C-alpha positions in Angstrom: 128.0 107.3 52.8 127.6 111.1 53.2 124.2 111.2 51.9 123.0 108.2 54.1 124.5 109.6 57.2 123.1 113.0 56.8 119.7 111.5 55.9 119.9 109.6 59.3 121.0 112.7 61.1 118.4 115.1 59.8 115.6 112.6 60.0 116.1 113.0 63.7 117.5 116.5 64.1 114.6 118.1 62.3 112.0 116.6 64.8 114.2 116.8 67.9 111.6 119.0 69.6 109.2 116.2 69.3 111.2 113.7 71.2 110.2 113.1 74.9 113.6 114.0 76.4 113.6 117.2 74.7 110.3 118.1 76.4 111.5 117.1 79.8 114.2 119.6 80.5 113.6 123.3 81.4 115.1 124.7 78.2 113.6 122.2 76.1 114.8 121.6 72.5 116.9 124.8 72.6 119.3 123.1 75.0 119.5 120.0 72.6 120.0 122.2 69.6 122.7 124.3 71.4 124.5 121.0 72.5 124.4 119.6 69.0 125.9 122.7 67.6 128.7 122.9 70.0 129.4 119.2 69.8 129.4 119.6 66.0 132.0 122.2 66.1 134.2 120.0 68.3 133.5 117.1 66.1 134.6 119.0 62.9 137.9 119.9 64.6 138.3 116.3 65.9 137.3 114.6 62.7 139.8 116.7 60.5 142.7 116.3 63.0 142.1 112.7 63.5 141.9 112.0 59.8 145.1 113.8 59.3 146.9 111.8 62.0 145.3 108.4 61.6 143.5 108.4 58.2 140.0 109.0 57.3 138.9 105.3 57.6 139.8 105.3 61.3 137.3 108.2 61.9 134.4 107.3 59.4 133.9 103.8 60.8 133.5 105.0 64.4 131.6 107.9 63.5 129.0 105.7 61.8 128.9 103.4 64.7 128.6 106.1 67.3 125.9 107.9 65.3 123.8 104.5 65.1 124.0 103.9 68.8 123.0 107.5 69.6 120.0 107.4 67.3 119.0 104.1 68.9 119.4 105.4 72.4 118.0 108.9 72.1 114.2 108.3 72.2 114.6 106.0 75.1 116.9 108.3 77.2 116.4 110.3 80.2 116.9 114.0 79.8 120.4 113.8 81.2 121.4 110.7 79.1 119.7 112.4 76.1 121.9 115.6 76.3 125.1 113.4 76.5 123.7 111.3 73.5 123.1 114.4 71.4 126.6 115.6 72.2 128.1 112.3 71.0 125.9 112.2 67.9 127.0 115.8 67.0 130.6 115.0 67.4 130.3 111.8 65.3 128.2 113.2 62.6 130.2 116.4 62.0 133.5 114.6 62.8 132.7 112.3 59.8 132.5 115.3 57.3 136.0 116.3 57.2 137.3 112.8 57.3 135.1 111.8 54.4 136.4 115.0 52.6 140.0 113.9 53.3 139.2 110.3 52.0 137.7 111.8 48.7 140.5 114.0 48.1 143.0 111.1 48.7 141.3 109.1 46.0 142.7 111.6 43.5 140.2 110.6 40.9 139.0 114.1 40.1 139.9 117.6 41.0 139.6 118.2 44.7 137.1 121.2 44.3 134.8 119.1 42.3 135.0 116.2 44.8 134.4 118.6 47.7 131.4 120.2 45.8 129.9 116.8 45.2 130.4 116.1 49.0 128.7 119.2 49.9 125.9 118.4 47.6 125.4 114.8 49.3 125.3 116.8 52.8 122.5 119.1 51.6 120.6 116.4 49.7 120.9 114.1 52.8 119.6 117.0 55.0 116.5 117.3 52.7 115.9 113.6 52.3 116.2 113.1 56.1 113.7 115.9 57.0 111.3 114.5 54.4 111.6 110.9 55.6 111.6 111.9 59.2 108.4 113.8 58.5 106.8 110.8 56.9 107.8 108.7 60.0 106.4 111.3 62.5 103.1 111.4 60.6 102.7 107.7 60.4 104.4 106.2 63.2 105.4 109.0 65.7 108.6 110.7 66.7 109.6 107.8 69.0 110.1 105.7 65.7 112.6 108.0 64.1 115.4 106.0 65.4 114.6 103.0 63.3 115.0 105.1 59.9 118.3 106.7 61.3 119.7 103.3 62.3 118.8 101.8 59.0 120.5 104.7 57.1 123.6 104.3 59.2 123.7 100.6 58.6 123.6 101.1 55.0 126.3 103.7 55.2 128.3 101.1 57.1 127.8 98.6 54.4 129.1 101.0 51.8 132.1 101.9 54.0 133.0 98.2 54.4 132.8 97.7 50.7 135.0 100.6 50.1 137.7 99.6 52.7 137.8 96.1 51.3 138.1 97.4 47.7 140.9 99.9 48.7 142.7 97.2 50.8 142.5 94.6 48.1 143.6 97.2 45.4 146.7 98.0 47.6 147.7 94.4 48.1 147.6 93.8 44.3 149.7 96.9 43.7 147.2 99.3 42.2 
């Protein structure tokens, strides 16, 4: 899930300056990058706190949905709506990270440092894959089509999330 969500995120983030809304505001893409960074900071705090209070599954699912909606809206948004959308995306994507870390540690199948290292690797591989995939989309179809790749990646992450939730719930009902 982490790899897929980061692929989605970086396929768009890397090419944010090429989206029409970024060019429509006086500060251009700098404003969007600043909003994304501040929202990501808030999202990290929110995701960790919410995962501690309500469990990671209650953060991961909504984060995937909010991200997918943000990616679908972003290329079609006015400048003001785009700023709000980028903020929602930043909170969702970076809120996902500590919740997913919480989930991995809770599985207890390996040493927490190993699980967190693998998770970090998925973040970085996703950022590389997303940048590559986004570049291919920009070169072949234009920046306005980035949303399709991002939404497909979020959908795939949602499918994995759904399978994991069902597997864990069925396992708990059977006593394992």
